[in-house]
N, C-alpha and C positions, 0 to 999 in steps of 0.2 A: 416351735413356739412354746413358750412357757405355759404351764397348766396350774390350776388350783383345785383343791377339793371344795366342792360346794355343798356336799352333804356328808356329815360324819357317819362313820359306820363302825360295827363291831363284828369280829369273826372269832370263833372258838373251835379248837380241835384238841384231841389227845393223841399222844403217841408214847408208847412204852412208859406208862405211869407219869408222864409229864403233861400237864394241861397248859395250853397256850391260849391267851386271850389277846387279840390284837385290836387296837383302837386307832381310828384316823380322825384328825382334826384339822379344820381350817383355822389358821392363826390370823386374826385381823390386826393384832398388834403384838410386838415382841413380848410385852409384859404378860400376855395371855399364856405364853409358854410355861413360865415358872408356876403360875396359878394352876394350870392343868396338870403339870407334873406333880405338884404337891397334893392336889386333889386325888389323883390316881394313887399316889403312895399312901395317902390316908385311907382310901377306900379298900386298898389291897395290902393291908399291913402284914399279912401272913404270906405274901408272895415271896418266892425264893429269889426272883430277879425281876426288875422292871427296866427293860431295855428300851432305848428310843433312838430315833434319828429325826432331826428337825432341819428344815431348809427355809430360811427367810428370803433368800434369793439363790440363784444358781451358784454364786460365789461365797455365800455366807451360810454354811451348814455346820452342824456338829452332831456327834452321836456319842452314845454311852453303851458299853458292853455290860455295865452293872455287875461286875465280878464274874461274868462268864469268861471263858478263855479269850484272850486278846484277838480281836478281829472276827470272832465267831458269831457275833450277834448284831450289835449296833452297826458295824460296817456293812453287813448284809442288807440291812434295811436302808442305810444311806445310799448304797449303790443302786437300789431300786428307785429311790426318790430321784436320784440324778438321771438315771436312764429314762424315767418317765417325765423328766423336766418339771417336777412338781416344786412349786415355791409356796411360801406362806403355809407350809404343811408340816404336820407333826404326826409321826407314826410311833405308837408305843406298843410294846409286846410284853405282857405280863406272863411269867412262867411260874407255875406251881409244880414243884418236884416232889413226887410221892413215892420215890423208889430209886431204881438204878439209874445210872448215867446213860447218856445217849451216844457218846462218842462224837468226835469233832465233826465228821462228815454229816451225820444225821442231825446234829445240833445246828450246823450252818443251814442245812436244807429246811429245817423246821422254822427257823427265823425267816428265811426267804419266803417259805409258803405262807406264814402268818402275814407278812407284809403284802405279798401279791394278792392274797385273797381279800384282805380288808380294803385294799385299793380297788379291787374289782367291785366290791359292794358299795364303795363310795361313789358319789356323783362327781365326775371330773369335768371341768370346762376350761376353755382357753382363757388365759389371763389377759385382761385388758388393763393397762395402767391408766390411772386418772390423775389429773392435776387438780388440786384443791385451791379454791380462791375465796377471798372475803372482800366484800364491798360494804362501806359504811357511807350512807348518803342521806339526803333529805327525803322525807316521805313523799313529797310531790314527784320525785323521780322513780318511785317504786314500780309503777306499771311499765315505764319505758325500760327499766333494768330487766324486768321479767321477760319482756319481748326480746331483748338482747340475749339473755340466757337461753331462751327457747330457740332463737335463731341459730345459736352456736351449738345446739344439741347438748346442752349442759343440763345437769340435774341439781335441783335445789336440795340442800342438806338441812339447812336451818335458817329460819327467819326470826329476827327479834326486833320488836318495835319499842321505841321509847320516843324521845324527841327527834331521833333519826331512825333509820332502818338499817339493820346489819343483816347481810345475806351471805351465807356460806353456800358455795356450790362447787360441783365437780364437772370437769370436762375431759373428754378423751384426747383432746388436742390442746397444746399449749397456747394460751391466749397472748396476744401482744397488745400494744397501745391502740391498735385499730378497733379494739372492742368498743371504745367510745366513752369509757369511764375509767377513772383510776381505781385500781384494785391491787391487792397484794396476794401473792401466792403463799399458801400455808404449806410449810415443809413438814412432812410426816416422818 
């Protein structure tokens, strides 16, 4: 089963004059990835490397070694995300190098450790996909629609009243026309 990070975390350790800071994030939207990456880069301007792996789905992942030897950093984090079946998740590892080099084996193990430990500190949950819907109807139908939404175990996200009422809601199951009202699915 797919998993998500529900609580972000930070983990730090030092090895042979290299400081590693790992961060975990839940990504609610793809655009959050670029924002978080830029924020961390701005916050850690003096870092030697800012390595990451991100998975939006099990099939849509990418990683960066950030000028570490090819496959020694980002790939290590990516493989852990894949093994743990984490989606909508971003793991970043910031490295400050204050001296000698680590060697390839120790470097790979350091990035693995950074990813493993920050995931252990993160809160992880099973991923449940939701279908998002929107209804625009007359206000007189509002209470009836609320009953239908509740009956189908859906959750209201937004209500907006004007001459009509617009309701956005999410359900764990896909609704069909037996719902009783015309609605349209919101593709995210």
